[in-house]
N, CA, C and O of each residue as an XYZ file, in Angstrom:
880
protein
N       0.932     -1.077     -0.129
C      -0.103     -0.023      0.069
C       0.944      1.182     -0.208
O       2.111      1.045      0.159
N       0.584      2.175     -0.756
C       1.204      3.473     -0.738
C       0.551      4.399      0.240
O      -0.509      5.017      0.146
N       1.568      4.339      1.346
C       1.337      5.505      2.563
C       1.783      6.810      2.351
O       1.045      7.686      2.804
N       2.851      7.185      1.751
C       3.188      8.546      1.564
C       4.188      8.815      0.223
O       5.070      8.123     -0.285
N       3.705      9.975     -0.066
C       4.619     10.226     -1.357
C       5.121     11.688     -1.354
O       4.424     12.687     -1.176
N       6.571     11.638     -1.603
C       7.326     13.099     -1.621
C       7.947     13.275     -3.078
O       8.588     12.394     -3.650
N       7.769     14.080     -3.408
C       8.019     14.551     -4.880
C       8.025     15.976     -5.354
O       7.994     16.936     -4.584
N       8.063     16.051     -6.513
C       8.170     17.606     -7.116
C       6.503     17.751     -7.881
O       6.088     16.865     -8.628
N       5.844     18.749     -7.617
C       4.673     19.141     -8.270
C       4.880     19.317     -9.729
O       5.821     19.926    -10.240
N       3.942     18.744    -10.326
C       3.879     18.789    -11.832
C       2.970     20.096    -12.190
O       3.214     21.160    -12.757
N       1.686     19.461    -11.533
C       0.546     20.236    -11.843
C      -0.443     20.239    -10.746
O      -0.711     19.167    -10.203
N      -1.048     21.399    -10.340
C      -1.952     21.390     -9.128
C      -3.346     21.871     -9.630
O      -3.342     22.626    -10.602
N      -4.551     21.513     -9.069
C      -5.760     21.813     -9.154
C      -6.569     21.956     -8.071
O      -6.289     21.291     -7.073
N      -7.730     22.845     -8.044
C      -8.178     22.820     -6.837
C      -8.659     21.392     -6.073
O      -9.044     21.384     -4.904
N      -8.591     20.400     -6.770
C      -8.991     19.001     -6.052
C      -8.037     17.586     -6.316
O      -8.168     16.378     -6.117
N      -6.991     18.511     -6.893
C      -5.759     17.194     -7.094
C      -4.771     17.897     -7.527
O      -4.810     18.992     -8.089
N      -3.396     16.901     -7.111
C      -1.847     17.049     -7.638
C      -1.338     16.109     -8.285
O      -1.509     14.914     -8.043
N      -0.608     16.620     -9.244
C       0.378     15.336     -9.875
C       1.982     15.903     -9.087
O       2.613     16.960     -9.072
N       2.138     14.641     -8.543
C       3.682     14.563     -8.082
C       4.474     13.642     -8.771
O       4.087     12.480     -8.899
N       5.754     14.104     -9.324
C       6.770     13.371     -9.925
C       7.631     12.529     -8.793
O       8.412     13.112     -8.041
N       7.473     11.479     -8.758
C       8.409     10.874     -7.762
C       9.254      9.866     -8.293
O       8.949      8.742     -8.692
N      10.610     10.553     -8.229
C      11.303      9.820     -9.148
C      11.127      9.286    -10.441
O      11.513      8.170    -10.788
N      10.392     10.303    -11.317
C       9.992     10.134    -12.827
C       8.983      9.473    -13.048
O       8.658      9.028    -14.149
N       8.277      9.322    -11.825
C       6.859      8.473    -12.047
C       5.783      9.490    -11.298
O       5.841      9.712    -10.088
N       4.804     10.072    -12.169
C       4.010     10.819    -11.931
C       2.445     10.264    -11.008
O       1.557      9.592    -11.533
N       2.442     10.651     -9.870
C       1.336     10.197     -9.179
C       0.441     11.316     -9.320
O       0.856     12.437     -9.028
N      -0.904     11.126     -9.791
C      -2.217     12.036     -9.395
C      -2.717     11.663     -7.969
O      -2.885     10.499     -7.603
N      -2.903     12.590     -7.321
C      -3.411     12.330     -5.984
C      -4.586     13.503     -5.686
O      -4.424     14.708     -5.879
N      -5.723     12.904     -5.205
C      -7.079     13.741     -4.926
C      -6.853     14.460     -3.519
O      -6.515     13.936     -2.458
N      -7.106     15.687     -3.770
C      -7.053     16.389     -2.279
C      -8.180     17.109     -2.225
O      -9.035     17.263     -3.097
N      -8.101     17.684     -0.776
C      -9.360     18.345     -0.351
C      -9.079     19.925     -0.946
O      -7.878     20.010     -1.205
N      -9.704     21.040     -1.208
C      -9.369     22.216     -1.552
C      -8.814     23.056     -0.357
O      -8.675     24.267     -0.534
N      -8.559     22.625      0.579
C      -8.227     23.140      1.926
C      -6.547     22.354      1.823
O      -5.703     23.024      2.418
N      -6.055     21.188      1.226
C      -4.784     20.802      1.215
C      -4.436     21.477      0.327
O      -3.477     22.233      0.488
N      -5.253     21.391     -1.132
C      -4.716     22.080     -2.110
C      -4.161     23.391     -2.269
O      -3.264     23.656     -3.070
N      -4.734     24.244     -1.458
C      -4.484     25.757     -1.351
C      -3.348     25.905     -0.482
O      -2.841     27.025     -0.416
N      -2.791     24.829      0.291
C      -2.006     24.979      1.044
C      -0.285     24.245      0.228
O       0.822     24.383      0.749
N      -0.483     23.728     -0.710
C       0.403     23.252     -1.255
C       1.390     24.221     -1.807
O       1.180     25.407     -2.060
N       2.445     23.580     -1.952
C       3.577     24.622     -2.731
C       3.447     24.846     -3.999
O       2.694     24.074     -4.593
N       3.924     25.623     -4.565
C       3.786     26.163     -6.286
C       3.949     24.810     -7.034
O       4.035     23.746     -6.421
N       3.988     24.908     -8.454
C       4.717     24.074     -8.981
C       5.982     23.998     -9.186
O       6.517     25.098     -9.051
N       6.854     22.974     -9.517
C       8.223     22.908     -9.519
C       8.709     22.836     -8.243
O       9.928     22.811     -8.071
N       7.606     22.779     -6.902
C       8.389     22.897     -5.741
C       8.397     21.229     -5.190
O       7.925     20.316     -5.868
N       8.924     21.070     -4.057
C       8.900     19.781     -3.675
C       7.496     19.799     -2.410
O       7.249     20.780     -1.707
N       6.957     18.878     -2.380
C       5.881     18.460     -1.275
C       5.624     17.059     -1.071
O       5.956     16.203     -1.892
N       4.946     16.777      0.176
C       4.890     15.374      0.578
C       3.684     15.306      1.295
O       3.434     16.108      2.194
N       2.575     14.004      0.815
C       1.247     13.990      1.302
C       1.525     12.548      1.764
O       2.195     11.685      1.197
N       0.707     12.480      3.179
C       0.087     10.788      3.365
C      -0.852     10.523      2.353
O      -1.292     11.357      1.561
N      -1.127      9.391      2.405
C      -1.591      8.876      0.863
C      -2.825      7.502      1.936
O      -2.565      6.943      3.001
N      -4.025      7.395      1.107
C      -4.917      6.302      1.268
C      -5.214      6.029     -0.152
O      -5.518      6.845     -1.022
N      -5.062      4.593     -0.256
C      -5.341      4.086     -2.132
C      -6.478      3.277     -1.802
O      -6.593      2.308     -1.052
N      -7.474      4.029     -2.691
C      -8.549      3.168     -2.723
C      -8.604      2.305     -4.186
O      -8.367      2.706     -5.326
N      -8.984      1.045     -3.733
C      -9.297      0.130     -4.842
C     -10.580     -0.273     -5.232
O     -11.455     -0.573     -4.421
N     -10.709     -0.287     -6.354
C     -12.410     -0.815     -6.899
C     -11.831     -1.778     -8.100
O     -10.688     -1.898     -8.542
N     -12.868     -2.314     -8.397
C     -12.783     -3.497     -9.664
C     -12.091     -2.913    -10.709
O     -11.113     -3.486    -11.189
N     -12.636     -1.401    -11.291
C     -12.129     -0.980    -12.396
C     -11.284      0.536    -12.131
O     -11.175      1.387    -13.013
N     -10.760      0.666    -10.837
C     -10.287      1.941    -10.531
C      -9.449      1.890     -9.228
O      -9.738      1.390     -8.140
N      -8.182      2.631     -9.686
C      -7.049      2.877     -8.076
C      -7.179      4.409     -8.174
O      -7.034      5.047     -9.216
N      -7.430      4.853     -7.129
C      -7.189      6.508     -6.632
C      -6.488      6.593     -5.698
O      -6.444      5.787     -4.769
N      -5.881      7.527     -5.812
C      -4.914      8.017     -4.400
C      -5.290      9.406     -3.973
O      -5.215     10.398     -4.699
N      -5.840      9.380     -2.310
C      -6.391     10.503     -2.003
C      -4.919     10.737     -0.770
O      -4.195      9.946     -0.164
N      -5.003     12.074     -0.840
C      -3.839     12.923     -0.114
C      -3.996     13.544      1.106
O      -5.138     13.991      1.207
N      -3.330     13.745      2.043
C      -3.437     14.679      3.178
C      -2.160     14.898      3.770
O      -1.137     14.218      3.705
N      -2.438     16.129      4.447
C      -1.123     16.767      4.798
C      -0.631     16.273      6.208
O       0.508     16.508      6.612
N      -1.479     15.640      6.857
C      -0.811     14.785      8.087
C      -1.721     13.496      8.422
O      -2.895     13.365      8.078
N      -1.052     12.690      9.063
C      -1.280     11.242      9.520
C      -2.950     11.543     10.141
O      -3.880     10.806      9.816
N      -3.100     12.568     10.935
C      -4.350     12.572     11.653
C      -5.326     12.865     10.697
O      -6.408     12.289     10.809
N      -5.139     13.705      9.713
C      -6.101     13.915      8.799
C      -6.436     12.863      8.066
O      -7.556     12.745      7.569
N      -5.346     11.865      7.911
C      -5.689     10.412      7.091
C      -6.598      9.561      8.054
O      -7.505      8.888      7.566
N      -6.398      9.576      9.266
C      -7.022      8.852     10.226
C      -8.600      9.025     10.244
O      -9.505      8.194     10.303
N      -8.596     10.579     10.162
C     -10.158     10.794     10.459
C     -10.778     10.527      8.723
O     -11.910     10.054      8.614
N     -10.046     10.828      7.554
C     -10.504     10.370      6.507
C     -11.198      8.644      6.425
O     -12.196      8.129      5.920
N      -9.931      8.139      7.295
C     -10.601      6.442      7.178
C     -11.539      6.381      7.710
O     -12.510      5.772      7.263
N     -11.523      7.087      8.989
C     -12.737      6.916      9.946
C     -14.366      7.347      9.187
O     -15.460      6.788      9.262
N     -13.968      8.415      8.564
C     -15.294      9.131      7.966
C     -15.867      8.207      6.732
O     -17.025      8.362      6.342
N     -15.015      7.268      6.159
C     -15.342      6.398      5.074
C     -16.262      5.166      5.329
O     -16.968      4.434      4.635
N     -15.840      5.303      6.985
C     -16.826      3.782      7.502
C     -18.103      4.251      7.643
O     -18.956      3.417      7.949
N     -18.458      5.465      7.481
C     -20.066      5.591      7.542
C     -20.737      5.502      6.274
O     -20.302      5.853      5.177
N     -21.838      4.995      6.551
C     -22.559      4.629      5.320
C     -22.866      5.752      4.023
O     -23.823      6.435      4.387
N     -22.590      6.010      3.208
C     -23.070      7.164      2.220
C     -21.713      8.188      2.239
O     -21.704      9.137      1.456
N     -20.693      7.990      3.058
C     -19.583      8.886      3.083
C     -18.514      7.894      2.194
O     -17.817      6.997      2.670
N     -18.588      8.314      0.773
C     -17.446      8.072      0.070
C     -16.191      8.903      0.325
O     -16.124      9.779      1.188
N     -15.154      8.535     -0.539
C     -13.839      9.538     -0.394
C     -13.661     10.665     -0.720
O     -12.789     11.444     -0.334
N     -14.774     10.869     -1.712
C     -14.761     12.504     -1.824
C     -15.571     13.168     -1.199
O     -15.371     14.382     -1.162
N     -16.915     12.535     -0.403
C     -17.637     13.284      0.417
C     -16.608     13.383      1.898
O     -16.774     14.391      2.584
N     -15.844     12.624      2.244
C     -14.870     12.829      3.398
C     -14.326     13.765      2.831
O     -14.720     14.815      3.339
N     -13.292     14.010      1.667
C     -12.446     15.288      1.532
C     -13.258     16.501      1.580
O     -12.815     17.538      2.074
N     -14.580     16.397      1.022
C     -15.332     17.816      1.070
C     -15.661     18.142      2.628
O     -15.852     19.283      3.050
N     -15.702     16.792      3.530
C     -15.914     17.362      4.835
C     -14.840     17.878      5.474
O     -15.008     18.984      5.989
N     -13.689     17.322      5.584
C     -12.649     17.588      5.799
C     -11.822     19.044      5.307
O     -11.076     19.756      5.979
N     -12.235     19.180      3.947
C     -11.650     20.390      3.197
C     -12.672     21.615      3.661
O     -12.270     22.762      3.464
N     -13.891     21.435      4.227
C     -14.676     22.524      5.111
C     -14.221     22.745      6.445
O     -13.975     23.898      6.800
N     -14.063     21.684      7.310
C     -13.789     21.945      8.507
C     -12.215     21.583      9.322
O     -11.782     22.046     10.377
N     -11.677     20.718      8.505
C     -10.024     20.396      8.874
C     -10.085     19.490     10.008
O     -11.032     19.576     10.790
N      -9.078     18.548     10.188
C      -9.348     17.679     11.247
C      -9.644     17.971     12.733
O     -10.196     17.193     13.511
N      -9.186     19.228     13.010
C      -9.434     19.132     14.570
C     -11.069     19.958     14.300
O     -11.879     19.531     15.123
N     -11.643     20.949     13.401
C     -12.694     21.248     13.444
C     -13.752     20.010     13.252
O     -14.783     20.001     13.924
N     -13.469     18.985     12.330
C     -14.340     17.745     12.648
C     -14.556     16.923     13.726
O     -15.564     16.282     14.021
N     -13.305     17.032     14.378
C     -13.232     16.229     15.548
C     -14.444     16.828     16.559
O     -15.322     16.114     17.042
N     -14.308     18.407     16.803
C     -14.672     19.103     17.605
C     -16.576     19.053     17.176
O     -17.502     19.015     17.985
N     -16.633     19.066     16.095
C     -17.880     18.908     15.675
C     -18.744     17.503     15.639
O     -19.965     17.514     15.490
N     -18.096     16.481     15.769
C     -18.560     15.265     16.165
C     -18.681     14.969     17.844
O     -19.505     14.254     18.412
N     -17.592     15.756     18.427
C     -17.669     15.517     19.928
C     -18.757     16.389     20.591
O     -19.282     16.107     21.668
N     -19.041     17.458     19.857
C     -20.194     18.441     20.296
C     -21.533     18.053     19.704
O     -22.485     18.661     20.194
N     -21.801     17.214     18.798
C     -22.836     16.645     18.267
C     -23.338     17.661     17.178
O     -24.495     17.686     16.761
N     -22.522     18.333     16.848
C     -22.789     19.659     16.111
C     -23.020     19.210     14.235
O     -22.358     19.685     13.312
N     -23.871     18.436     14.148
C     -24.173     18.377     12.778
C     -24.489     19.374     11.744
O     -24.301     19.104     10.557
N     -24.945     20.484     12.113
C     -24.686     21.509     11.316
C     -23.461     21.984     10.697
O     -23.406     22.438      9.554
N     -22.508     21.866     11.475
C     -21.129     22.119     10.716
C     -20.414     21.156      9.822
O     -19.628     21.465      8.926
N     -20.827     19.794     10.217
C     -20.747     18.780      9.014
C     -21.585     19.269      7.829
O     -21.042     19.233      6.725
N     -22.787     19.702      7.919
C     -23.848     19.764      6.795
C     -23.221     21.009      6.071
O     -23.607     21.030      4.902
N     -22.336     22.111      6.391
C     -21.628     22.943      5.678
C     -20.972     22.500      4.557
O     -21.011     23.166      3.522
N     -20.260     21.261      4.640
C     -19.385     20.565      3.677
C     -20.155     20.410      2.358
O     -21.241     19.832      2.389
N     -19.563     20.989      0.949
C     -20.609     20.935     -0.242
C     -20.697     19.242     -0.180
O     -19.897     18.402      0.229
N     -22.350     19.118     -0.914
C     -22.744     17.781     -1.233
C     -22.886     16.865      0.092
O     -22.759     15.642      0.031
N     -23.109     17.427      1.070
C     -23.684     16.732      2.543
C     -24.777     17.392      3.100
O     -24.798     18.524      3.583
N     -25.924     16.370      2.961
C     -27.091     16.750      3.317
C     -27.305     16.922      4.842
O     -26.250     17.065      5.460
N     -28.356     16.940      5.534
C     -28.792     17.039      6.530
C     -28.604     15.402      7.240
O     -28.040     15.067      8.282
N     -29.194     14.731      6.393
C     -29.457     13.136      7.048
C     -28.070     12.670      7.176
O     -27.692     12.174      8.237
N     -27.166     12.815      6.013
C     -25.896     12.241      6.008
C     -25.080     13.288      7.267
O     -24.313     12.570      7.909
N     -25.060     14.219      7.586
C     -24.251     14.928      8.490
C     -24.980     14.464      9.797
O     -24.270     14.413     10.802
N     -26.150     14.158      9.909
C     -26.347     13.578     11.283
C     -25.899     12.302     11.450
O     -25.335     11.922     12.476
N     -26.156     11.501     10.332
C     -25.414      9.910     10.603
C     -23.691     10.026     11.109
O     -23.191      9.348     12.007
N     -23.028     10.989     10.337
C     -21.739     11.212     10.846
C     -21.507     11.509     11.858
O     -20.538     10.974     12.397
N     -22.201     12.384     12.501
C     -22.517     12.789     14.070
C     -22.622     11.504     14.894
O     -21.713     11.080     15.608
N     -23.804     10.930     14.732
C     -24.160      9.953     15.547
C     -23.277      8.708     15.802
O     -22.931      8.161     16.849
N     -22.940      8.351     14.057
C     -22.019      7.171     14.407
C     -20.485      6.968     14.789
O     -19.854      5.974     15.151
N     -20.091      8.453     14.541
C     -18.752      8.432     14.929
C     -18.530      8.971     16.591
O     -17.412      8.827     17.087
N     -19.340      9.422     17.183
C     -19.594      9.991     18.209
C     -18.493      9.179     19.632
O     -17.852      9.795     20.483
N     -18.584      7.923     19.490
C     -18.053      7.290     20.384
C     -16.635      6.763     19.694
O     -15.949      5.963     20.331
N     -16.284      7.137     18.625
C     -15.109      6.386     18.010
C     -14.247      8.162     17.776
O     -13.032      8.336     17.688
N     -14.937      8.857     17.744
C     -13.917     10.236     17.707
C     -13.167     10.289     18.648
O     -12.011     10.441     18.253
N     -13.283     10.219     20.131
C     -12.016     10.249     20.660
C     -10.769      9.552     20.846
O      -9.828      9.873     21.572
N     -10.878      8.670     20.178
C      -9.591      7.965     20.042
C      -8.634      8.447     18.850
O      -7.409      8.320     18.846
N      -9.374      8.993     17.891
C      -8.860      9.667     16.709
C      -8.098     11.471     17.467
O      -6.994     11.970     17.250
N      -8.947     11.854     18.113
C      -8.651     13.128     18.861
C      -7.479     12.840     19.819
O      -6.544     13.638     19.889
N      -7.512     11.737     20.545
C      -6.200     11.438     21.551
C      -5.107     11.194     20.433
O      -4.053     10.914     21.005
N      -5.005     11.192     19.525
C      -3.840     10.949     18.380
C      -3.163     12.189     18.279
O      -1.939     12.303     18.211
N      -3.953     13.081     18.271
C      -3.399     14.572     17.854
C      -1.894     14.903     18.146
O      -1.065     15.470     17.436
N      -1.803     14.420     19.303
C      -0.331     15.019     19.931
C       0.851     14.299     19.664
O       1.967     14.674     20.024
N       0.553     13.005     18.873
C       1.636     12.353     18.452
C       1.941     11.929     17.103
O       2.846     11.143     16.823
N       0.877     12.669     15.983
C       1.151     12.416     15.177
C       1.897     13.556     14.153
O       1.504     14.690     14.426
N       2.531     13.531     13.436
C       3.495     14.515     12.815
C       3.513     14.670     11.378
O       2.919     13.733     10.844
N       4.008     15.565     10.505
C       3.914     15.657      9.120
C       5.398     15.566      8.698
O       6.258     16.225      9.281
N       5.638     14.854      7.815
C       7.219     14.992      7.347
C       7.470     16.036      6.011
O       6.902     15.658      4.986
N       7.935     16.785      5.948
C       8.430     17.668      4.758
C       9.402     17.488      4.018
O       9.730     18.347      3.199
N      10.138     16.194      4.174
C      11.360     16.149      3.431
C      11.521     16.523      2.241
O      10.463     16.394      1.624
N      12.396     16.953      1.580
C      12.469     17.567     -0.081
C      12.462     16.257     -0.627
O      12.959     15.266     -0.090
N      11.832     16.302     -1.801
C      11.936     15.180     -2.732
C      13.092     14.899     -3.536
O      13.852     15.859     -3.665
N      13.332     14.126     -3.953
C      14.385     13.927     -4.854
C      14.143     14.340     -6.455
O      13.233     13.903     -7.158
N      15.155     15.266     -6.852
C      14.977     15.692     -8.060
C      16.513     15.478     -8.698
O      17.559     15.402     -8.054
N      16.325     15.394    -10.317
C      17.566     14.913    -11.027
C      18.920     15.532    -10.544
O      18.986     16.701    -10.165
N      19.819     14.827    -10.571
C      21.222     15.299    -10.145
C      21.534     14.829     -8.802
O      22.660     14.453     -8.475
N      20.303     14.860     -7.861
C      20.318     14.238     -6.346
C      21.141     13.210     -6.430
O      21.177     12.403     -7.359
N      22.001     13.219     -5.201
C      22.359     11.835     -4.717
C      21.637     10.924     -3.798
O      21.987      9.791     -3.468
N      20.568     11.583     -3.428
C      19.745     10.910     -2.394
C      18.776     11.875     -2.014
O      18.900     13.061     -2.320
N      17.761     11.406     -1.326
C      16.759     12.596     -0.673
C      17.231     12.998      0.619
O      17.833     12.313      1.446
N      16.934     14.010      0.675
C      17.300     15.127      1.587
C      16.526     14.244      3.060
O      15.577     13.472      2.917
N      17.199     14.579      4.491
C      16.640     14.312      5.460
C      15.302     14.600      5.874
O      15.190     15.740      6.325
N      14.094     13.818      5.859
C      12.943     14.525      6.549
C      13.172     15.458      7.787
O      14.070     15.375      8.625
N      12.157     16.361      7.708
C      12.181     16.930      9.097
C      10.831     16.844      9.808
O       9.862     17.236      9.157
N      10.671     16.496     10.756
C       9.442     16.166     11.525
C       8.918     17.760     12.012
O       9.546     18.638     12.603
N       7.442     17.732     11.481
C       7.145     18.943     12.036
C       5.825     18.764     12.815
O       4.851     18.297     12.223
N       5.746     19.126     14.160
C       4.567     18.790     14.820
C       3.119     19.274     14.342
O       3.015     20.239     13.585
N       2.311     18.764     14.682
C       1.083     19.323     14.234
C       0.509     20.806     15.133
O       1.182     21.202     16.085
N      -0.616     21.453     14.773
C      -0.337     22.608     15.174
C      -0.508     22.251     16.744
O      -0.876     21.129     17.092
N      -0.212     23.293     17.677
C      -0.201     23.275     19.173
C      -1.845     22.653     19.432
O      -2.119     21.602     20.012
N      -2.800     23.620     18.829
C      -4.007     23.123     19.478
C      -4.493     21.854     19.693
O      -5.261     21.478     20.579
N      -3.824     21.040     18.538
C      -4.186     19.639     18.364
C      -3.450     18.687     19.475
O      -3.985     17.685     19.950
N      -2.259     19.114     19.785
C      -1.486     18.589     21.046
C      -2.354     18.813     22.370
O      -2.663     18.036     23.274
N      -2.636     20.173     22.148
C      -3.410     20.384     23.739
C      -4.514     19.762     23.799
O      -4.810     19.182     24.844
N      -5.327     19.742     22.747
C      -6.644     19.085     22.963
C      -6.657     17.380     23.307
O      -7.506     16.660     23.834
N      -5.362     17.126     22.771
C      -5.200     15.307     22.793
C      -4.735     15.110     24.292
O      -5.039     14.096     24.920
N      -3.990     16.121     24.822
C      -3.287     16.156     25.916
C      -4.412     16.294     27.011
O      -4.408     15.588     28.019
N      -5.227     17.098     26.793
C      -6.376     17.415     27.761
C      -7.434     16.236     27.784
O      -7.845     15.873     28.886
N      -7.902     15.613     26.631
C      -8.644     14.574     26.553
C      -8.000     13.503     27.362
O      -8.788     12.762     27.950
N      -6.859     13.293     27.496
C      -5.847     12.048     27.969
C      -6.238     12.385     29.558
O      -6.801     11.545     30.260
N      -5.923     13.524     29.973
C      -6.088     14.061     31.344
C      -7.215     13.583     32.289
O      -7.243     13.028     33.388
N      -8.148     14.038     31.386
C      -9.551     13.922     32.056
C     -10.088     12.326     31.978
O     -10.879     11.883     32.812
N      -9.683     11.718     31.136
C      -9.702     10.219     30.983
C      -9.036      9.689     32.037
O      -9.692      8.839     32.639
N      -7.877      9.921     32.492
C      -7.103      9.716     33.458
C      -7.856     10.053     34.932
O      -7.617      9.431     35.967
N      -8.775     11.121     34.814
C      -9.264     11.457     36.126
C     -10.585     10.500     36.378
O     -11.190     10.407     37.446
N     -10.935      9.713     34.973
C     -12.103      8.664     35.141
C     -13.198      9.150     34.560
O     -14.219      8.525     34.847
N     -13.371     10.333     33.616
C     -14.183     10.760     32.773
C     -14.616      9.571     31.474
O     -13.680      8.890     31.052
N     -15.828      9.371     30.946
C     -15.757      8.622     29.999
C     -14.968      9.470     28.825
O     -14.649     10.657     28.884
N     -14.727      8.505     27.694
C     -14.275      9.056     26.443
C     -15.189     10.123     26.005
O     -14.803     11.292     25.973
N     -16.329      9.797     25.681
C     -17.182     10.739     24.858
C     -17.414     11.893     25.781
O     -17.681     12.932     25.178
N     -17.384     11.979     26.996
C     -18.118     13.212     27.532
C     -16.809     14.037     27.946
O     -16.867     15.237     28.215
N     -15.777     13.389     27.971
C     -14.506     14.289     28.096
C     -14.094     14.733     26.895
O     -13.300     15.673     26.852
N     -14.611     14.070     25.615
C     -13.850     14.640     24.281
C     -15.167     15.914     24.290
O     -14.666     17.038     24.286
N     -16.424     15.920     24.300
C     -16.827     17.006     24.429
C     -16.792     17.912     24.918
O     -17.138     18.955     24.364
N     -16.188     17.832     26.618
C     -15.825     18.832     27.045
C     -14.586     19.656     26.760
O     -14.407     20.787     27.211
N     -13.708     18.971     25.940
C     -12.369     19.445     25.602
C     -12.446     20.121     24.591
O     -11.577     20.978     24.431
N     -13.795     19.924     23.301
C     -14.096     20.319     22.311
C     -14.869     21.681     22.519
O     -14.777     22.666     21.787
N     -15.667     21.552     23.682
C     -16.513     22.736     23.810
C     -15.409     24.037     24.369
O     -15.574     25.247     24.210
N     -14.271     23.340     25.054
C     -13.176     24.295     25.576
C     -12.535     24.770     24.399
O     -12.364     25.973     24.201
N     -12.220     24.000     23.713
C     -11.272     24.561     22.511
C     -12.132     25.453     21.486
O     -11.624     26.390     20.870
N     -13.205     25.154     21.385
C     -14.065     25.976     20.237
C     -13.945     27.416     21.040
O     -13.650     28.430     20.408
N     -14.178     27.456     22.416
C     -14.387     28.817     23.013
C     -12.971     29.461     23.362
O     -12.994     30.603     23.821
N     -11.696     28.808     23.179
C     -10.657     29.450     23.415
C      -9.439     28.785     22.665
O      -8.472     28.317     23.266
N      -9.583     28.788     21.252
C      -8.917     28.109     20.327
C      -7.330     28.086     20.457
O      -6.725     27.203     19.850
N      -6.717     28.896     21.124
C      -5.216     28.908     21.210
C      -4.826     28.660     22.823
O      -3.672     28.826     23.217
N      -5.758     28.304     23.583
C      -5.490     27.714     25.001
C      -4.497     26.577     25.143
O      -4.649     25.555     24.474
N      -3.696     26.685     25.814
C      -2.764     25.582     26.365
C      -3.582     24.710     27.026
O      -4.785     24.942     27.145
N      -2.923     23.478     27.585
C      -3.451     22.120     27.904
C      -3.984     22.617     29.125
O      -5.189     22.591     29.376
N      -2.924     23.168     30.058
C      -3.796     23.464     31.480
C      -5.043     24.037     31.322
O      -6.032     23.517     31.840
N      -5.125     25.254     30.533
C      -6.481     26.057     30.780
C      -7.273     25.173     30.093
O      -8.266     25.119     30.818
N      -7.498     24.360     29.052
C      -8.187     23.837     28.355
C      -8.795     22.498     29.409
O      -9.945     22.060     29.393
N      -7.724     22.056     30.242
C      -8.419     21.053     31.338
C      -9.030     21.813     32.298
O     -10.090     21.316     32.678
N      -8.622     23.222     33.011
C      -9.465     23.852     33.787
C     -10.903     24.124     33.203
O     -11.776     23.868     34.032
N     -11.300     24.502     32.189
C     -12.442     24.770     31.223
C     -13.205     23.634     31.258
O     -14.220     23.587     31.954
N     -12.864     22.779     30.637
C     -13.285     21.158     30.740
C     -13.787     20.580     31.954
O     -14.676     19.730     31.900
N     -13.389     20.895     32.844
C     -13.594     20.386     34.178
C     -14.605     20.996     34.664
O     -15.438     20.350     35.300
N     -14.755     22.441     34.460
C     -15.544     23.140     34.622
C     -17.334     23.325     34.294
O     -18.343     23.739     34.866
N     -16.884     22.658     32.864
C     -18.348     22.361     32.098
C     -18.919     20.876     32.712
O     -20.061     20.424     32.783
N     -17.521     20.298     33.145
C     -18.128     18.774     33.564
C     -18.887     18.785     35.178
O     -19.655     17.964     35.682
N     -18.371     19.955     35.677
C     -18.710     20.046     37.167
C     -20.484     19.987     37.311
O     -21.226     20.756     36.701
N     -20.864     19.100     38.081
C     -22.406     19.351     38.694
C     -22.936     20.728     38.822
O     -22.412     21.596     39.520
N     -24.112     20.894     38.037
C     -24.700     22.533     38.184
C     -25.517     22.505     39.258
O     -26.027     21.500     39.753
N     -25.637     23.641     39.616
C     -26.743     23.551     40.839
C     -25.902     23.995     42.217
O     -26.474     24.022     43.307
């Protein structure tokens, strides 16, 4: 299975990119969000990939991080969510936004994705609510490799550089782990952390934990 590609961009469009990897061109389907963040034609890029195999078709779908690829794989377990619908959802919300929407039961946010109707959005939230915390908890550990691609004349690939995911993903993952260690259930902890992160997107781990605990405290 092809899990990652690193090469030079030969062509890019709103929904796909053509990567030259040692003389072989790979067409990779991506979300509009990912496409917009890619370097210019002629520059090096790296994408984590998921290979979809059908009877008469092979398609590669690309993601800027392992975290986003895991969300894609989870989304496509929902009936009615194919690879392109998944890219639409991730392109609209991003990995962190999707995690918050599912944890908070916010089907309206999922519905904002082009091609996703109200019934499908509700199904995504309901079916993934108990599975989302496991992916959210991975946020602090997954990284993006941005090693330069090999071009003609190179003696070998440049050493890849590991770039951590945005600090908000790591903070949410750490806060979620802390709440679960305190005995809170995965779903309620994820919802509390998601709510805290939505209210204060740049909050560090301690602030997220305090805000989440406050929301979980008995009212009255």
